[in-house]
N, C-alpha and C positions, 0 to 999 in steps of 0.2 A: 231221496226215498220215493217221493211221489212219482217221479219219472220212471223209476224202476218198476213200481207197482203198475203203472199205466202201460208200460211196455209189455209186462208179463200178462196183464189182463186188461186189454184196451177198453172193454165195455164196463169195467167195474167202477163203482162210485167210491171215492176216497173221502172219509170224514176226518178232518183235522180237529182235535180237541185242544182248546187253549190250555195254557198252564194254569193250574188251579191255585187259588190263594193259599199261602202257607205262612206259618208263624215265624217271626224273627226271634222270638223268645224261646227259652228252653222249658218254661212251665207256664201254664195258663194263669190268668189273673182271676179276680173274683168272678164268680158265676161260671168258672171253667171255660172262659173264652180267651182267645188270643187277640191282641189288637190288630185292627185292619182299618185304614192303611198302616203300613209299617215300612221299615227300611227296604223291604223286598218289593213293595207294591209297584214302584215306578218301573223297575226292570221287567217285572212280569207284564205290566200293561204295555210296554213298548214291544215286547216279543209277541204278545197276543195281537196287537194291531198289525204287526208285520205278517203274522200268519193269516189273519183275516184278509189283508190286502192281497197276499199271494193266492189264497183260495179263490177270491173273487175274480181273478184273472185266468183261472184254469177251468178246463172242461171237466165236468163230473167230479169236481173237488168242492167240498162244502166245509164250512168252519162252524164250530159251536163253542161258545164261551159259557161255562157253567159256574162262573164266579158267584153270581147271586144265589145260586142253589147251595153253595158251600158256606154261605155266610148266615149267621144267626145274630140278629140285632146289630148288623153291620160289623160283626167281628167273626174271626175264623173259629169254627166249631172245634172243640177239643175231641179228638177221637181216641178213646182209651184202648 
C-alpha cells in the first residue's frame, strides 16, 4: 500500500497509525473499562513494532502509536 501511495504521489508523506488497543471481552468490567493487557495485547504489540520498524526505514513515512491515548487507568475505554 505504501509503495502504491508513494508511486502515485512521490512527494506525499504517509502516516501509519498503529493498531489501537481493543477489548478481548464482550462487556466491560466495573467502572465501564475493559482489561488491558489482555489476550490480544501481545499480537497488537508485535504488529505495531513491525509497522514502526518499517516506517523508520522509509522516506516520508511516519508511524504513530495512540495506545496510551486510548487507555484510561491502564484499561481500554468503553465506547458506547
